[in-house]
C-alpha positions as CSV (number, residue, x, y, z in Angstrom):
1,M,129.6,90.2,94.8
2,A,133.3,90.3,95.4
3,K,133.8,92.5,92.4
4,L,131.2,95.0,93.8
5,N,133.0,95.1,97.1
6,L,136.4,95.7,95.4
7,I,134.9,98.6,93.4
8,S,133.4,100.1,96.5
9,T,136.7,99.8,98.3
10,L,138.6,101.4,95.4
11,K,136.1,104.3,95.3
12,I,136.6,104.9,99.1
13,V,140.4,104.7,98.7
14,A,140.3,107.1,95.7
15,T,138.1,109.5,97.5
16,S,140.4,109.4,100.6
17,I,143.5,110.0,98.4
18,A,141.8,112.9,96.7
19,M,140.8,114.5,100.0
20,V,144.4,114.2,101.3
21,V,145.8,115.7,98.1
22,I,143.3,118.6,98.4
23,W,144.0,119.1,102.1
24,C,147.8,119.1,101.5
25,G,147.5,121.5,98.6
26,C,145.6,124.0,100.8
27,S,147.4,123.8,104.1
28,V,150.5,125.6,105.2
29,E,152.5,124.5,108.2
30,H,153.7,127.0,110.7
31,S,156.8,128.6,109.2
32,V,159.3,131.1,110.7
33,V,161.9,132.9,108.7
34,V,164.5,135.0,110.5
35,S,167.5,137.2,109.5
36,D,170.3,137.1,112.0
37,I,171.9,140.4,112.9
38,T,175.6,139.7,113.4
39,E,176.7,143.3,113.9
40,L,177.0,144.8,117.4
41,H,174.6,147.5,116.4
42,W,171.6,147.3,114.1
43,H,171.8,150.5,112.1
44,R,168.4,151.9,110.8
45,D,169.7,151.9,107.2
46,S,170.5,148.2,107.4
47,A,167.2,146.6,106.4
48,R,166.7,142.9,106.7
49,Y,165.2,141.0,103.7
50,L,163.3,137.7,104.0
51,V,161.8,135.5,101.3
52,I,158.7,133.4,101.9
53,E,157.5,130.8,99.4
54,N,153.7,130.7,99.4
55,E,151.8,127.7,98.0
56,D,148.5,128.4,99.8
57,S,146.3,131.0,98.2
58,I,143.1,129.9,100.0
59,N,143.5,129.7,103.8
60,Q,143.7,132.6,106.3
61,H,146.9,133.0,108.3
62,S,148.2,135.0,111.2
63,I,151.4,136.9,110.4
64,N,153.6,137.8,113.3
65,I,156.9,139.7,113.5
66,V,159.6,137.9,115.5
67,V,162.4,139.7,117.4
68,R,165.2,137.9,119.1
69,Y,167.3,139.9,121.5
70,N,169.6,140.0,124.5
71,P,167.8,141.7,127.4
72,R,171.1,142.5,129.0
73,S,172.3,144.5,125.9
74,V,169.1,146.3,124.9
75,A,169.1,149.9,126.1
76,E,165.7,150.9,124.9
77,N,162.5,149.2,126.0
78,R,160.6,149.7,122.8
79,M,161.4,149.6,119.1
80,Q,159.5,150.8,116.0
81,L,159.7,148.5,112.9
82,A,158.7,149.4,109.3
83,I,157.5,146.3,107.5
84,E,157.1,146.1,103.7
85,I,155.8,143.0,102.0
86,Q,156.0,142.6,98.2
87,S,153.8,140.0,96.5
88,P,155.0,137.9,93.6
89,Q,153.1,140.3,91.3
90,G,154.9,143.3,92.8
91,E,152.0,144.6,95.0
92,L,153.3,146.4,98.1
93,Y,151.9,146.3,101.6
94,R,153.5,148.6,104.2
95,D,152.8,149.0,107.9
96,T,154.6,149.6,111.2
97,V,154.8,147.6,114.4
98,E,155.8,148.8,117.9
99,C,157.8,146.2,119.8
100,A,158.0,146.2,123.6
101,L,161.3,144.9,124.8
102,S,162.4,143.8,128.3
103,N,165.7,145.1,129.3
104,E,167.9,144.9,132.3
105,R,166.4,148.0,133.8
106,T,162.7,147.0,133.2
107,N,163.0,143.4,134.4
108,E,165.7,142.4,136.8
109,L,164.7,138.7,136.4
110,H,165.9,138.7,132.8
111,S,169.3,140.2,133.8
112,R,170.0,137.1,135.9
113,Q,168.4,134.2,134.1
114,V,167.7,134.9,130.4
115,R,170.5,135.3,127.9
116,Y,168.3,135.7,124.9
117,Q,164.6,136.3,124.5
118,E,162.3,136.0,121.5
119,N,159.1,138.0,121.3
120,S,156.4,137.6,118.7
121,Y,154.2,140.6,117.8
122,K,150.9,140.4,115.9
123,F,151.2,142.0,112.5
124,I,148.2,140.8,110.4
125,D,145.3,138.5,111.5
126,N,143.3,136.5,109.0
127,A,145.6,137.3,106.1
128,V,145.1,135.5,102.8
129,L,148.3,135.4,100.7
130,K,146.3,135.4,97.4
131,N,149.2,134.9,95.1
132,K,151.4,131.8,94.9
133,G,155.1,132.4,94.7
134,K,157.8,134.3,96.5
135,Y,157.0,137.1,98.9
136,I,159.8,139.5,99.8
137,I,159.6,141.0,103.3
138,K,161.7,144.0,104.2
139,I,162.1,144.8,107.9
140,N,164.0,147.8,109.3
141,H,163.7,150.0,112.4
142,F,163.4,153.7,112.7
143,E,163.5,156.4,115.4
144,Q,166.9,155.5,116.7
145,E,170.1,155.6,114.7
146,C,171.4,152.3,116.0
147,I,169.9,149.6,118.3
148,E,172.1,147.3,120.4
149,G,171.2,143.8,121.5
150,I,168.9,142.7,118.6
151,T,170.2,139.4,117.3
152,A,167.5,138.5,114.8
153,V,164.3,139.7,113.2
154,G,161.9,137.7,111.2
155,I,158.3,136.7,110.3
156,S,156.1,133.9,111.5
157,I,153.2,132.6,109.5
158,N,150.6,130.3,111.2
């Protein structure tokens, strides 16, 4: 009887371990990767490159673009970004995102209380990164020659 209980307990433990291993292999924690912009002006020819290591080729994710900026230094209240994602197999996905920015003129509250602000802009909902490996993300802006006040751009995957 004790041997039967031990075997049943071992089966339950083994099943639990297998479930944890499967769950850990399929889940991705929230990750944010940013590229700091150390120059005073972000020139439109100065693209930012990010690398994301993907281990999850099953689950759906929300992919957001992250922009960190100083509202006291931003002259424009919007910015157009061109996003290019290259999969580990070399496939390219290209799109644009329009980012609304608060600046000193559009929101006086920011000019007094907030030194830096970080906004997140929805890029892709329910994305499945079907290939495991390194994804290369290229982010640059267009329309203006230079933009002041942007301190970092990046990508967030939930």
